[in-house]
C-alpha positions as CSV (number, residue, x, y, z in Angstrom):
1,M,-69.5,7.7,-45.6
2,A,-67.0,10.7,-44.4
3,K,-67.9,11.7,-40.8
4,G,-69.6,15.2,-41.3
5,Y,-69.1,15.4,-45.6
6,S,-72.2,15.1,-47.6
7,S,-72.5,11.9,-49.9
8,D,-72.9,14.6,-52.8
9,F,-70.1,16.4,-51.7
10,V,-67.7,13.6,-51.4
11,N,-68.7,12.8,-55.1
12,E,-67.7,16.2,-55.4
13,V,-64.1,16.0,-54.4
14,N,-63.5,12.8,-55.8
15,S,-64.4,13.8,-59.5
16,A,-62.5,17.0,-59.4
17,D,-58.9,17.4,-60.6
18,D,-56.4,15.8,-57.7
19,K,-53.7,17.6,-59.5
20,K,-54.9,20.3,-57.2
21,L,-53.6,20.8,-53.6
22,G,-56.6,22.0,-52.2
23,V,-58.0,18.6,-54.2
24,R,-55.6,17.0,-52.7
25,L,-55.8,18.4,-49.6
26,G,-59.5,17.3,-49.1
27,L,-59.6,14.0,-49.9
28,V,-57.1,13.3,-47.1
29,C,-59.6,14.7,-44.7
30,I,-62.3,13.2,-46.1
31,R,-59.9,9.9,-45.8
32,R,-58.8,11.0,-42.6
33,N,-62.5,12.2,-41.1
34,I,-60.4,15.8,-40.6
35,P,-63.4,18.1,-40.0
36,V,-63.4,21.0,-42.0
37,V,-64.2,23.6,-39.4
38,D,-60.2,22.1,-38.4
39,V,-58.5,22.8,-41.2
40,A,-60.3,26.6,-41.4
41,E,-59.0,27.0,-38.1
42,F,-55.3,25.3,-39.3
43,F,-55.3,27.6,-41.8
44,D,-57.0,30.7,-40.4
45,V,-59.8,31.1,-42.8
46,S,-62.9,30.8,-43.5
47,R,-65.1,27.1,-43.5
48,T,-66.0,28.3,-47.3
49,S,-63.1,28.6,-48.5
50,V,-61.7,25.2,-47.3
51,Y,-64.8,24.1,-49.2
52,A,-63.9,26.1,-52.1
53,W,-59.9,24.6,-51.7
54,F,-61.4,20.8,-51.9
55,R,-63.3,21.4,-55.3
56,G,-60.5,22.9,-56.5
57,G,-60.5,26.1,-56.1
58,N,-57.6,29.0,-55.8
59,V,-55.5,28.6,-52.8
60,D,-53.7,31.3,-52.2
61,T,-50.2,31.5,-52.5
62,K,-49.4,32.3,-48.9
63,H,-51.1,28.3,-47.8
64,T,-49.3,26.8,-50.1
65,D,-46.3,25.3,-48.9
66,K,-47.7,24.4,-44.8
67,M,-50.9,23.3,-47.0
68,Q,-48.7,20.7,-49.1
69,K,-46.6,19.6,-45.8
70,L,-50.4,19.1,-44.0
71,V,-51.0,16.8,-47.3
72,D,-47.8,14.7,-47.5
73,K,-47.8,14.4,-43.7
74,L,-51.7,12.8,-43.7
75,S,-51.4,10.9,-46.9
C-alpha cells in the first residue's frame, strides 16, 4: 500500500475516471508515494481539495496547466 494512503482510498482512486486530470495526478502521487500535504502546498490549496481532485472532483482551471505539467513530469 502507498505510504499515507489508506487501501480504501487507493481503491477509490483506482476506480475513478482516469480521463480526469485530478485522478491521473492522484494515481501518480499514490504510485510515487507523494503525500497529499505536499500536493496541497504545491498548488496552495487545502488537502480536502486535493483528495477531491484525486477522486475525480473538478479542478479549478487556474491549476490545470500546472497540474498537467506535473502529471507529465512524474508519469
